[in-house]
Backbone as numpy.savetxt, mean C-alpha at the origin, in Angstrom:
# Nx Ny Nz CAx CAy CAz Cx Cy Cz
15.96 -4.71 11.39 15.81 -4.85 9.72 15.96 -3.15 9.84
15.53 -2.85 8.39 15.70 -1.20 8.16 14.85 -0.37 8.74
15.07 0.69 9.11 14.13 2.14 8.91 12.40 1.85 8.96
12.54 1.52 7.33 10.88 2.10 6.62 10.36 0.37 7.73
11.29 -0.91 7.73 10.21 -1.85 8.11 9.98 -1.34 9.05
10.80 -1.40 10.30 10.32 -0.79 11.41 8.89 -0.37 11.24
9.39 1.12 10.67 7.68 1.83 10.37 6.62 1.25 9.79
6.44 0.75 8.73 5.77 -0.27 8.33 4.92 -0.89 9.23
5.47 -1.87 9.36 5.25 -3.24 10.78 4.60 -2.63 11.54
5.08 -1.11 12.20 4.10 -0.41 13.50 3.28 0.16 12.63
2.75 0.64 11.63 1.87 1.33 11.31 1.24 -0.60 10.92
1.12 -0.95 9.93 0.40 -1.58 9.68 -0.08 -3.24 10.22
0.97 -2.92 11.45 0.64 -3.23 12.72 -1.45 -3.25 13.69
-1.57 -1.89 12.84 -2.64 -0.78 13.38 -3.80 -1.79 13.08
-4.11 -2.16 11.70 -4.69 -2.90 10.62 -4.93 -4.58 10.16
-3.80 -5.27 10.88 -4.01 -6.31 10.54 -3.45 -7.08 11.52
-4.83 -7.34 12.77 -3.82 -8.38 14.08 -2.91 -9.84 13.37
-2.52 -10.40 12.50 -2.14 -11.35 11.37 -1.53 -11.25 10.58
-0.04 -9.46 10.70 0.68 -9.00 10.15 1.71 -10.75 9.52
1.30 -9.95 8.33 2.46 -11.55 7.02 4.36 -9.98 6.51
5.18 -10.50 8.17 6.07 -9.83 8.38 7.24 -9.87 6.51
6.86 -11.20 5.79 7.57 -11.30 4.85 7.10 -10.13 3.79
6.32 -10.19 3.46 5.71 -9.43 2.68 5.93 -7.64 3.77
5.35 -7.15 4.30 6.05 -6.06 5.19 7.80 -6.36 4.78
8.24 -7.14 4.34 10.17 -6.54 4.42 10.30 -6.56 3.04
9.49 -7.48 2.21 9.78 -7.65 1.03 8.99 -5.78 0.45
8.15 -5.49 0.38 7.32 -4.15 0.36 7.92 -3.10 0.68
8.62 -2.73 1.74 9.92 -2.64 3.09 11.31 -2.25 1.32
11.94 -2.96 1.38 12.79 -3.51 0.49 12.31 -3.49 -1.04
11.77 -3.48 -1.74 10.55 -2.74 -3.44 11.03 -1.52 -3.06
10.28 0.18 -1.41 9.64 0.55 -1.89 10.24 1.52 -0.62
11.73 1.11 -0.42 12.25 1.85 0.02 13.96 3.03 -0.33
13.23 3.27 -1.15 13.74 4.25 -1.84 12.51 6.03 -1.58
11.01 5.16 -1.82 10.43 5.87 -1.69 10.14 6.31 -0.66
9.90 5.28 0.57 9.41 5.61 1.93 10.45 6.54 2.68
11.40 6.67 1.57 12.88 7.85 2.06 12.01 8.95 1.90
11.48 9.03 1.06 10.88 10.13 0.58 9.33 10.82 0.92
9.80 12.10 2.59 8.76 12.19 2.25 7.68 12.69 2.10
7.97 13.75 0.77 6.46 13.65 -0.15 5.60 12.03 -0.47
6.41 11.45 -1.46 6.03 10.05 -1.81 5.82 9.17 -0.94
6.37 8.61 0.27 5.39 7.95 1.60 3.92 7.81 1.82
3.69 9.21 1.14 2.21 8.44 1.86 1.13 8.81 0.72
0.47 8.56 0.20 -0.69 8.88 0.08 -2.41 9.79 0.06
-2.52 10.89 -0.66 -3.18 11.12 -0.25 -4.49 11.08 -0.98
-4.70 10.44 -0.61 -6.52 9.77 -0.15 -7.90 10.59 -1.63
-7.28 12.29 -1.16 -7.87 13.12 -1.83 -7.84 13.42 -3.00
-6.60 13.11 -2.93 -6.04 13.49 -4.47 -5.87 12.85 -5.66
-7.14 13.25 -6.72 -7.41 11.53 -7.92 -6.55 11.18 -8.74
-5.55 12.00 -8.58 -3.68 11.71 -9.61 -3.71 11.10 -9.03
-3.26 11.31 -7.22 -2.41 9.32 -6.60 -3.22 8.65 -7.30
-4.55 9.05 -6.58 -5.20 7.52 -6.77 -5.18 7.10 -8.17
-5.46 7.38 -8.94 -4.92 6.87 -10.75 -3.39 6.62 -10.69
-2.55 6.76 -9.89 -0.79 6.51 -9.86 -1.09 5.43 -9.46
-1.79 5.10 -8.40 -2.00 3.76 -6.95 -2.40 3.43 -8.20
-3.56 3.12 -8.84 -4.33 2.30 -9.61 -3.44 1.93 -10.22
-2.63 2.46 -11.64 -2.26 2.44 -12.85 -0.89 1.53 -12.71
0.17 2.23 -11.78 1.61 2.08 -11.64 1.36 0.79 -9.79
0.64 1.31 -9.18 0.60 0.01 -8.25 -0.30 -1.79 -8.68
-0.95 -0.85 -8.78 -2.80 -2.62 -8.86 -2.38 -3.39 -10.56
-2.35 -2.03 -10.90 -1.57 -2.72 -12.44 -1.13 -3.16 -13.29
-0.06 -1.71 -13.16 1.45 -2.60 -13.00 2.57 -3.72 -12.24
2.45 -3.48 -12.18 3.15 -3.99 -9.98 2.36 -5.40 -10.13
1.03 -5.94 -9.72 0.02 -6.37 -9.15 -0.33 -7.11 -10.61
0.19 -7.12 -11.30 -0.52 -7.18 -12.86 -1.96 -7.75 -12.51
-3.17 -6.17 -12.23 -4.16 -6.68 -12.08 -5.16 -6.27 -13.12
-6.28 -7.21 -13.94 -6.80 -6.69 -14.83 -8.12 -6.89 -14.34
-8.96 -6.16 -13.70 -10.42 -6.33 -13.47 -10.76 -4.58 -13.46
-11.28 -4.39 -13.69 -12.58 -2.86 -14.52 -11.64 -2.12 -13.16
-11.31 -0.80 -13.36 -11.38 0.36 -13.16 -12.07 0.67 -11.81
-13.36 0.36 -12.67 -14.72 0.91 -11.34 -14.28 -0.22 -9.95
-13.14 -1.57 -9.79 -13.79 -2.36 -9.36 -11.97 -2.20 -8.28
-10.96 -1.66 -8.71 -10.03 -1.03 -8.52 -10.07 0.49 -7.51
-10.58 1.09 -8.34 -11.37 2.41 -7.46 -12.16 1.72 -6.49
-12.62 0.75 -6.41 -13.48 1.32 -4.71 -12.96 0.45 -4.23
-11.58 -0.31 -4.47 -10.53 -1.73 -3.57 -9.66 0.14 -2.36
-9.88 1.17 -3.94 -8.53 1.95 -3.09 -9.89 2.87 -2.17
-10.95 3.15 -2.43 -11.50 3.97 -1.44 -11.19 2.82 -0.58
-11.81 2.44 -0.74 -11.88 0.72 0.42 -10.50 0.68 1.77
-9.02 0.98 0.92 -8.36 0.57 1.89 -8.04 2.86 2.60
-8.56 3.53 1.90 -8.66 5.28 1.63 -9.84 5.55 3.28
-10.65 4.44 2.66 -11.51 5.02 4.40 -11.33 3.81 5.69
-10.27 2.61 5.34 -9.76 1.58 7.07 -8.44 3.40 6.83
-8.40 3.89 6.49 -6.78 4.40 7.27 -7.22 6.34 7.00
-9.44 6.02 7.03 -9.18 7.13 7.92 -8.94 8.66 8.26
-8.75 7.58 9.01 -8.15 8.33 10.98 -6.59 8.47 10.30
-5.90 8.53 9.85 -5.11 8.57 9.63 -4.52 10.55 9.04
-4.29 10.81 9.17 -2.98 12.38 8.92 -2.92 11.61 7.44
-1.33 11.51 8.04 -0.85 10.83 6.42 -1.14 9.68 6.60
-1.19 8.93 5.06 -1.92 7.84 5.39 -0.63 6.89 4.15
-0.13 5.98 5.08 0.82 5.50 4.34 1.42 4.68 3.50
2.57 4.64 2.36 1.91 4.13 1.24 1.87 2.92 1.12
3.54 2.66 2.34 3.49 0.89 2.12 3.03 0.42 2.51
1.41 1.35 3.88 0.53 0.43 3.92 -0.07 0.27 3.49
-0.13 1.33 2.49 -1.66 1.09 1.35 -1.16 -0.01 0.32
-0.32 0.00 -0.01 0.11 -1.43 -0.87 0.19 -1.91 -0.54
0.48 -2.99 1.16 0.31 -3.83 1.87 -0.97 -4.32 1.83
-1.91 -3.35 2.37 -3.53 -3.54 2.02 -3.68 -3.91 0.67
-3.89 -3.07 -0.50 -3.93 -3.74 -1.26 -4.02 -4.68 -1.76
-2.51 -5.71 -1.28 -1.82 -6.57 -1.79 -2.60 -7.39 -1.40
-2.67 -7.73 0.62 -3.40 -8.47 0.15 -4.93 -8.44 0.34
-5.51 -7.63 -0.15 -7.00 -7.64 -0.85 -7.12 -8.34 -1.77
-6.09 -8.21 -2.69 -6.10 -9.13 -4.14 -5.43 -10.23 -3.81
-5.26 -10.97 -2.76 -4.11 -12.97 -2.83 -3.12 -11.92 -3.63
-2.25 -11.34 -3.55 -1.35 -10.77 -4.80 0.54 -10.74 -3.52
0.43 -10.76 -2.38 1.84 -11.10 -1.94 2.77 -12.21 -2.39
2.36 -12.64 -3.19 3.38 -13.88 -4.25 4.65 -13.05 -4.66
3.85 -11.57 -5.42 4.00 -10.78 -6.49 5.48 -10.22 -5.27
5.83 -10.40 -4.85 6.70 -9.92 -3.53 7.31 -10.93 -2.78
6.47 -11.61 -2.18 7.01 -13.31 -1.70 7.78 -13.49 -2.46
């Protein structure tokens, strides 16, 4: 498959022992341009503006979540903690983990 898929799959396997490869492939296809941009391919968990973008553009718009901001912020924070050992947190991995957390795989697959 693509380089974005291969890298994404390898990274996601560190967090999910039972990887949904169809979801990884769909996310890699949807976010290929973003993932090929060095700056945009990662998520800065210490940047409040970045986390707002994840919440508003991915969780609310893309996944269609209508939960309160505090619940969405907590989910993002949880993913950031899970990925805390990574100096550069992959956007694809974070989006995968968030989509799985909320059971929204069907948005992509």
